[in-house]
C-alpha positions in Angstrom: 0.0 0.0 0.0 2.7 2.5 0.9 4.6 1.7 -2.3 1.5 2.6 -4.3 1.1 5.9 -2.3 4.7 6.6 -2.9 4.4 6.2 -6.7 1.2 8.2 -6.8 1.9 11.2 -4.5 5.7 11.5 -3.9 6.3 14.1 -6.6 3.1 16.1 -5.7 4.0 16.1 -1.9 7.6 17.1 -2.6 6.5 20.0 -4.8 3.9 21.1 -2.2 6.4 20.8 0.6 9.1 22.7 -1.4 6.7 25.6 -1.6 6.4 25.5 2.2 10.0 25.1 3.1 11.6 27.0 0.2 14.3 24.3 0.2 14.3 21.2 -2.0 16.4 19.1 0.4 14.3 20.0 3.5 11.1 19.2 1.5 12.5 15.8 0.5 13.5 15.1 4.1 10.0 15.9 5.3 8.3 13.8 2.6 10.6 10.9 3.3 9.8 11.1 7.1 6.1 11.2 6.2 6.5 7.9 4.2 8.4 6.3 7.1 5.5 7.2 9.4 3.2 5.7 6.6 5.1 2.5 6.9 4.5 2.5 10.7 0.8 3.2 10.1 0.3 0.8 7.1 -2.4 -1.2 8.9 -4.4 2.1 9.4 -3.8 3.2 5.7 -5.0 -0.1 4.3 -8.4 0.7 5.7 -8.6 4.1 4.0 -9.5 5.2 0.5 -6.8 6.7 -1.8 -8.2 10.2 -1.1 -8.1 9.6 2.6 -4.6 8.3 2.4 -3.5 11.4 0.3 -5.1 13.6 3.0 -3.3 11.6 5.7 0.1 12.1 4.0 -0.5 15.9 3.5 -1.5 16.3 7.1 1.6 14.2 8.3 3.9 16.4 6.2 2.3 19.6 7.5 2.6 18.4 11.1 6.3 17.4 10.6 7.0 20.8 9.2 5.3 22.6 12.1 7.2 20.4 14.6 10.5 21.1 12.8 9.8 24.8 12.7 8.9 24.9 16.4 12.0 22.9 17.4 14.2 25.1 15.3 12.7 28.3 16.9 13.1 26.8 20.4 16.8 25.8 19.7 17.5 29.3 18.4 15.9 30.8 21.6 17.9 28.7 23.9 21.1 29.4 22.1 20.6 33.1 22.8 20.7 32.5 26.6 24.1 32.1 28.1 24.7 28.9 30.1 26.1 30.7 33.1 25.6 34.2 34.4 29.3 34.8 34.9 30.6 37.7 33.0 27.2 38.9 32.0 26.3 42.4 33.3 23.1 42.7 35.0 22.4 38.9 35.7 24.0 38.9 39.2 21.9 41.9 40.2 18.8 40.2 38.8 19.6 37.1 40.8 20.4 38.9 44.0 17.4 41.1 44.0 15.2 38.1 43.3 13.4 40.3 40.7 10.7 37.7 40.0 9.9 37.2 43.6 7.5 40.1 43.5 5.1 38.1 41.4 2.4 35.9 42.7 3.5 32.3 42.4 1.2 31.4 39.5 2.2 34.3 37.5 5.9 33.7 38.3 5.6 30.1 37.1 3.8 31.1 33.9 6.2 33.9 33.2 9.3 31.7 33.7 7.9 28.9 31.5 6.8 31.2 28.8 9.8 33.6 28.5 12.7 31.4 29.8 11.6 27.9 28.8 9.9 28.8 25.6 6.4 27.4 26.0 3.6 29.2 24.2 0.3 30.2 25.8 -1.7 27.3 24.3 0.9 24.8 25.7 0.8 26.5 29.1 -3.0 26.4 29.0 -3.0 22.7 28.4 -0.5 22.1 31.2 -2.4 24.2 33.7 -5.9 23.4 32.5 -6.9 26.9 31.6 -7.8 28.7 28.3 -4.9 30.2 26.4 -6.5 33.6 26.7 -6.3 33.3 30.5 -2.7 32.4 30.3 -2.1 35.5 28.2 -4.0 37.7 30.6 -1.9 36.3 33.5 1.3 37.0 31.5 0.2 40.5 30.8 -0.4 41.0 34.6 3.1 39.6 35.3 4.6 42.0 32.9 2.7 44.9 34.5 3.9 43.9 38.0 7.5 43.5 36.7 7.4 46.9 35.0 6.1 48.5 38.2 8.8 46.7 40.2 11.5 47.7 37.7 10.4 51.4 37.8 10.6 51.4 41.6 
């Protein structure tokens, strides 16, 4: 089944994915990864029509692209932070004054996870069982508290 899907949709998927990634090599990698997942899910795919299999492949490629984009963005974000505070102006003062301690515990946790660990508001909402809009509201409140603390 997967061989048939490969013959039918490989070129189409690769062209579509190249449009997304703007890189032929990256597109080919994503499509190959999607077909590897198709091999793992062959039992599922055998029960689907060709159009459903095609949709499954497109959705898988799109999800792989989004995952890769998020991972790349997160890795870039973490590379920007120094591993230690030594030699970095301002970090010692920030640690010593316990700048974040002025925040309520929930806001401090959300703020740290959002801006230092790279979670987005939807992921935080899932973790803390609250709507993403509530997370954003609490983050805005935390920023307001920190701004007030900074100005004092």
